[in-house]
Residue frames as a rotation matrix with the C-alpha (Angstrom) as fourth column:
MET 1
0.884 0.200 -0.423 119.36
0.163 0.716 0.679 55.99
0.438 -0.669 0.600 -112.87
ASP 2
0.559 -0.687 0.463 121.89
-0.826 -0.415 0.382 56.53
-0.070 -0.596 -0.800 -110.10
VAL 3
-0.015 -0.665 -0.747 124.94
-0.615 0.595 -0.517 54.29
0.788 0.452 -0.418 -110.59
LEU 4
-0.830 -0.352 0.432 124.71
-0.550 0.389 -0.739 53.03
0.092 -0.851 -0.517 -106.99
SER 5
-0.033 0.894 0.447 121.19
-0.712 0.293 -0.638 51.73
-0.702 -0.339 0.627 -107.54
ARG 6
0.222 0.041 -0.974 122.25
-0.882 0.435 -0.183 49.50
0.417 0.899 0.133 -110.44
PRO 7
0.979 0.200 -0.044 122.48
-0.169 0.910 0.379 45.71
0.116 -0.364 0.924 -109.89
ALA 8
0.444 -0.851 0.281 125.72
-0.543 -0.006 0.840 44.50
-0.713 -0.526 -0.465 -108.31
GLU 9
0.414 -0.250 0.875 126.19
0.520 0.854 -0.002 42.00
-0.747 0.456 0.484 -111.14
GLU 10
0.927 -0.018 0.375 127.03
0.320 -0.483 -0.815 44.88
0.196 0.875 -0.442 -113.48
PHE 11
0.653 -0.702 0.284 130.20
-0.740 -0.672 0.037 45.68
0.165 -0.234 -0.958 -111.57
GLU 12
0.397 -0.638 -0.660 133.52
0.246 0.767 -0.592 43.88
0.884 0.073 0.462 -111.28
ASN 13
0.857 -0.191 -0.479 135.41
0.481 -0.041 0.876 43.57
-0.187 -0.981 0.057 -108.02
ASP 14
0.507 -0.713 0.485 138.10
-0.105 -0.609 -0.786 46.22
0.855 0.347 -0.384 -107.79
GLN 15
0.080 -0.547 -0.833 140.91
0.811 0.522 -0.265 45.39
0.580 -0.654 0.485 -105.36
THR 16
-0.847 -0.379 0.372 141.23
0.151 -0.843 -0.516 49.02
0.510 -0.381 0.771 -104.30
LEU 17
-0.131 0.902 0.410 137.53
-0.679 -0.383 0.626 49.23
0.722 -0.197 0.663 -103.55
GLU 18
0.546 0.274 -0.792 137.64
0.235 0.857 0.459 45.90
0.804 -0.437 0.403 -101.70
ALA 19
-0.405 -0.781 -0.474 140.54
0.761 -0.001 -0.648 47.17
0.506 -0.624 0.595 -99.57
MET 20
-0.776 0.183 0.603 138.70
-0.316 -0.941 -0.121 50.42
0.546 -0.284 0.788 -98.84
TRP 21
0.332 0.941 -0.064 135.59
-0.468 0.223 0.855 48.46
0.819 -0.254 0.514 -97.81
ALA 22
0.304 -0.276 -0.912 137.70
0.628 0.777 -0.026 46.22
0.716 -0.565 0.410 -95.56
MET 23
-0.784 -0.620 0.034 139.25
0.411 -0.558 -0.721 49.26
0.466 -0.551 0.692 -93.85
LYS 24
-0.462 0.702 0.542 135.82
-0.667 -0.678 0.309 50.84
0.584 -0.219 0.781 -93.30
ALA 25
0.499 0.634 -0.591 134.43
-0.120 0.726 0.678 47.50
0.859 -0.267 0.438 -92.05
TYR 26
-0.200 -0.669 -0.716 137.34
0.745 0.371 -0.555 47.25
0.637 -0.644 0.424 -89.60
GLU 27
-0.881 -0.104 0.462 136.62
-0.129 -0.886 -0.446 50.77
0.456 -0.453 0.766 -88.29
HIS 28
0.033 0.979 0.200 132.95
-0.740 -0.111 0.663 49.90
0.671 -0.170 0.721 -87.78
ALA 29
0.428 0.080 -0.900 133.83
0.286 0.933 0.218 46.57
0.857 -0.351 0.377 -86.15
GLU 30
-0.619 -0.738 -0.271 136.17
0.540 -0.149 -0.828 48.34
0.571 -0.659 0.491 -83.75
ILE 31
-0.654 0.471 0.592 133.43
-0.605 -0.796 -0.035 50.80
0.454 -0.381 0.805 -82.75
TYR 32
0.424 0.870 -0.253 130.93
-0.546 0.468 0.695 47.98
0.722 -0.157 0.674 -82.22
PHE 33
0.043 -0.502 -0.864 133.54
0.536 0.741 -0.405 45.99
0.843 -0.446 0.301 -80.27
ASN 34
-0.890 -0.410 0.198 134.02
0.095 -0.591 -0.801 48.94
0.445 -0.694 0.565 -77.93
ILE 35
-0.214 0.900 0.381 130.25
-0.856 -0.361 0.371 49.26
0.471 -0.246 0.847 -77.47
LEU 36
0.476 0.415 -0.775 129.89
-0.139 0.906 0.399 45.54
0.868 -0.082 0.489 -76.84
CYS 37
-0.271 -0.702 -0.658 132.61
0.617 0.398 -0.679 45.67
0.739 -0.590 0.325 -74.20
SER 38
-0.922 -0.162 0.352 131.12
-0.098 -0.783 -0.615 48.61
0.375 -0.601 0.706 -72.36
VAL 39
-0.205 0.940 0.273 127.52
-0.962 -0.246 0.122 47.44
0.182 -0.238 0.954 -71.95
ASP 40
-0.563 0.166 0.809 125.97
-0.273 0.887 -0.372 44.37
-0.780 -0.430 -0.455 -70.38
PRO 41
-0.994 0.060 -0.086 124.73
-0.067 0.270 0.961 42.43
0.081 0.961 -0.264 -73.47
LYS 42
-0.457 0.887 -0.068 121.25
0.885 0.446 -0.130 41.90
-0.085 -0.119 -0.989 -72.04
TYR 43
0.243 0.530 -0.813 120.73
0.430 -0.810 -0.399 45.68
-0.870 -0.253 -0.424 -72.19
LEU 44
-0.650 -0.659 -0.380 122.46
-0.053 -0.459 0.887 46.27
-0.758 0.596 0.263 -75.51
LYS 45
0.521 0.743 0.420 120.38
0.524 0.110 -0.845 47.37
-0.674 0.660 -0.332 -78.50
LEU 46
-0.597 -0.801 0.032 122.27
0.471 -0.318 0.823 48.23
-0.649 0.507 0.567 -81.69
THR 47
-0.878 0.418 0.235 119.12
0.010 -0.473 0.881 49.16
0.479 0.776 0.411 -83.63
PRO 48
-0.530 0.759 0.378 115.55
-0.824 -0.355 -0.441 50.03
-0.200 -0.546 0.814 -82.70
ILE 49
0.505 0.780 -0.369 114.40
-0.850 0.523 -0.057 46.82
0.148 0.342 0.928 -84.38
ASP 50
-0.573 -0.818 0.041 116.88
-0.805 0.553 -0.214 44.29
0.153 -0.156 -0.976 -82.91
ASP 51
-0.464 0.441 0.768 114.11
-0.355 0.702 -0.617 42.07
-0.812 -0.559 -0.169 -81.55
ILE 52
0.652 0.717 -0.247 112.32
-0.472 0.129 -0.872 42.00
-0.593 0.685 0.422 -84.90
ILE 53
0.205 -0.671 -0.712 115.54
-0.918 0.121 -0.377 41.22
0.339 0.731 -0.592 -86.77
TYR 54
-0.750 -0.534 0.391 116.36
-0.649 0.710 -0.275 38.36
-0.131 -0.460 -0.878 -84.38
LYS 55
-0.040 0.827 0.560 112.82
-0.331 0.518 -0.789 36.92
-0.943 -0.217 0.253 -84.52
GLU 56
0.805 0.362 -0.470 112.82
-0.529 0.078 -0.845 36.94
-0.269 0.929 0.255 -88.32
PHE 57
-0.149 -0.933 -0.329 116.41
-0.953 0.224 -0.202 35.64
0.262 0.283 -0.923 -88.40
ARG 58
-0.696 -0.100 0.711 115.38
-0.470 0.812 -0.346 32.63
-0.542 -0.575 -0.612 -86.32
GLU 59
0.418 0.886 0.201 112.35
-0.287 0.339 -0.896 32.03
-0.862 0.317 0.396 -88.57
GLU 60
0.741 -0.167 -0.651 114.52
-0.667 -0.064 -0.743 32.13
0.082 0.984 -0.159 -91.69
PHE 61
-0.097 -0.873 -0.479 117.52
-0.487 0.461 -0.742 30.27
0.868 0.161 -0.470 -90.24
PRO 62
0.719 0.535 0.444 116.10
-0.615 0.192 0.765 28.03
0.324 -0.823 0.467 -87.49
ASN 63
0.936 -0.333 -0.115 118.96
0.352 0.894 0.276 25.53
0.010 -0.299 0.954 -87.49
LEU 64
0.334 -0.857 0.392 121.90
0.095 -0.384 -0.919 27.92
0.938 0.344 -0.047 -87.77
ARG 65
0.493 -0.265 -0.828 124.09
0.867 0.227 0.444 27.45
0.070 -0.937 0.342 -84.70
LEU 66
0.804 -0.143 0.577 125.28
-0.046 -0.983 -0.180 30.76
0.592 0.118 -0.797 -83.33
ASN 67
0.827 -0.537 0.167 127.85
-0.207 -0.014 0.978 29.50
-0.523 -0.843 -0.123 -80.85
ILE 68
-0.332 -0.911 0.245 130.10
0.109 0.221 0.969 28.20
-0.937 0.349 0.025 -83.66
ILE 69
0.605 0.503 -0.617 129.66
-0.499 -0.364 -0.786 29.66
-0.620 0.784 0.030 -87.13
GLU 70
0.011 -0.550 0.835 130.77
0.543 0.704 0.457 27.37
-0.839 0.448 0.307 -89.94
GLU 71
-0.316 -0.223 -0.922 132.08
-0.426 -0.835 0.348 29.63
-0.848 0.503 0.168 -92.69
ASN 72
-0.994 -0.102 -0.049 131.55
-0.091 0.463 0.882 27.05
-0.068 0.881 -0.469 -95.45
GLU 73
-0.422 0.906 -0.001 127.95
0.866 0.404 -0.295 26.62
-0.267 -0.125 -0.956 -94.37
LEU 74
0.184 0.483 -0.856 127.31
0.275 -0.862 -0.426 30.37
-0.944 -0.157 -0.291 -94.64
LYS 75
-0.310 -0.432 -0.847 129.12
-0.598 -0.603 0.527 30.82
-0.739 0.670 -0.071 -97.93
SER 76
-0.634 0.173 0.754 127.29
0.533 0.804 0.263 28.05
-0.561 0.568 -0.602 -99.80
GLU 77
-0.925 0.319 0.205 125.20
0.011 -0.517 0.856 29.16
0.379 0.794 0.475 -102.76
LYS 78
-0.100 0.933 -0.347 122.06
0.681 0.318 0.659 28.01
0.725 -0.170 -0.667 -100.95
SER 79
0.019 0.048 -0.999 122.88
0.941 -0.337 0.002 30.12
-0.337 -0.940 -0.052 -97.88
LYS 80
-0.882 -0.386 -0.271 123.84
0.267 -0.883 0.386 33.17
-0.388 0.268 0.882 -99.94
ALA 81
-0.690 0.678 0.253 120.52
0.236 -0.121 0.964 32.91
0.685 0.725 -0.077 -101.78
LYS 82
0.283 0.797 -0.534 118.70
0.826 0.080 0.557 33.13
0.487 -0.599 -0.636 -98.43
TRP 83
-0.189 -0.455 -0.870 120.97
0.900 -0.435 0.032 35.68
-0.393 -0.777 0.492 -96.71
ARG 84
-0.945 -0.242 0.222 120.77
0.318 -0.841 0.438 38.53
0.081 0.484 0.871 -99.22
PRO 85
-0.226 0.923 0.313 116.93
0.199 -0.271 0.942 38.69
0.954 0.275 -0.122 -99.30
PHE 86
0.331 0.293 -0.897 116.91
0.914 0.138 0.382 38.48
0.236 -0.946 -0.222 -95.50
CYS 87
-0.504 -0.623 -0.598 119.22
0.734 -0.674 0.084 41.52
-0.456 -0.396 0.797 -95.25
GLU 88
-0.862 0.180 0.474 117.32
0.261 -0.644 0.719 43.41
0.434 0.744 0.508 -97.93
LYS 89
0.091 0.967 -0.239 114.11
0.778 0.081 0.623 43.19
0.622 -0.242 -0.744 -95.85
PHE 90
0.433 0.042 -0.900 115.61
0.830 -0.408 0.380 45.56
-0.351 -0.912 -0.212 -93.31
LYS 91
-0.493 -0.742 0.454 117.36
0.865 -0.473 0.166 47.95
0.092 0.475 0.875 -95.70
LYS 92
-0.212 0.489 0.846 114.53
0.263 -0.805 0.532 50.49
0.941 0.335 0.042 -95.75
ARG 93
0.789 0.574 -0.218 113.96
0.319 -0.079 0.945 50.24
0.525 -0.815 -0.246 -92.00
GLN 94
0.452 -0.733 -0.509 117.56
0.688 -0.077 0.721 50.97
-0.568 -0.676 0.469 -91.06
HIS 95
0.927 -0.011 -0.375 119.01
-0.177 -0.894 -0.411 54.29
-0.330 0.448 -0.831 -92.19
ASN 96
0.154 -0.965 -0.212 122.57
-0.904 -0.224 0.363 52.97
-0.398 0.136 -0.907 -92.43
SER 97
0.050 -0.092 0.995 121.90
0.065 0.994 0.088 49.55
-0.997 0.060 0.056 -93.99
SER 98
0.406 0.074 -0.911 123.20
-0.786 -0.481 -0.389 50.38
-0.467 0.874 -0.137 -97.45
ASP 99
-0.230 -0.569 -0.790 124.88
-0.827 0.542 -0.150 47.03
0.513 0.619 -0.595 -98.00
ALA 100
0.813 0.559 -0.163 124.35
-0.427 0.762 0.486 43.38
0.396 -0.326 0.858 -97.21
ASN 101
-0.145 -0.923 -0.357 127.88
-0.091 0.372 -0.924 42.89
0.985 -0.102 -0.138 -95.87
THR 102
0.862 0.453 0.228 128.00
-0.309 0.113 0.944 41.38
0.402 -0.884 0.237 -92.43
ILE 103
-0.352 -0.935 0.036 130.72
-0.561 0.180 -0.808 40.87
0.749 -0.304 -0.588 -89.87
LEU 104
0.770 0.621 -0.149 130.22
-0.306 0.564 0.767 37.85
0.560 -0.545 0.624 -87.62
ARG 105
-0.139 -0.730 0.670 132.10
-0.983 0.184 -0.003 36.53
-0.121 -0.659 -0.743 -84.65
ASP 106
0.015 0.147 -0.989 132.75
-0.640 0.762 0.103 32.89
0.768 0.631 0.105 -85.52
ARG 107
-0.322 -0.135 -0.937 133.24
0.508 0.810 -0.292 31.46
0.799 -0.570 -0.192 -82.02
ILE 108
0.351 0.432 0.831 131.51
-0.576 -0.601 0.555 32.16
0.739 -0.673 0.038 -78.75
SER 109
-0.741 -0.671 0.005 133.29
-0.367 0.399 -0.841 31.18
0.562 -0.625 -0.542 -75.59
PRO 110
-0.117 0.725 -0.679 131.26
0.515 0.629 0.583 28.84
0.849 -0.281 -0.447 -73.37
LYS 111
0.134 0.098 -0.986 132.08
0.953 -0.287 0.101 31.07
-0.273 -0.953 -0.132 -70.41
PRO 112
0.866 0.196 0.461 131.56
0.347 -0.898 -0.271 34.82
0.361 0.395 -0.845 -70.77
ARG 113
-0.085 -0.938 -0.336 134.85
0.993 -0.107 0.046 36.70
-0.079 -0.330 0.941 -70.63
ARG 114
0.434 0.091 -0.896 135.65
0.183 -0.983 -0.011 40.35
-0.882 -0.159 -0.443 -70.22
CYS 115
0.963 -0.104 0.249 136.53
0.226 -0.191 -0.955 42.06
0.147 0.976 -0.160 -73.46
GLN 116
0.319 -0.926 -0.202 140.26
0.227 -0.132 0.965 42.18
-0.920 -0.354 0.168 -74.04
ARG 117
0.880 -0.134 -0.455 142.43
-0.467 -0.408 -0.784 43.58
-0.080 0.903 -0.422 -76.77
């Protein structure tokens, strides 16, 4: 059995690995930020199955407000128990979905603004 296919519970968190993941996540977030700022959102598709993901997301999380994300609400044991299986559903359909880590924007401005750095 490949070590990467073993259950996550068998591994301890390594600070070096966590820092490396955070750096890689930042790089990916920066790329997505640049894409988001360069395209009108109504035309933006990040994956070929965006519409399916959103439809199933809304079925699984019908009451989750997207304009203001409450971190404590997402990190509850109940939410975590729902989130991981939701992400796993799309793992085989997306070539680069090797992990269930997610980066979310926690606040959405009521008025659309131009992207700024």
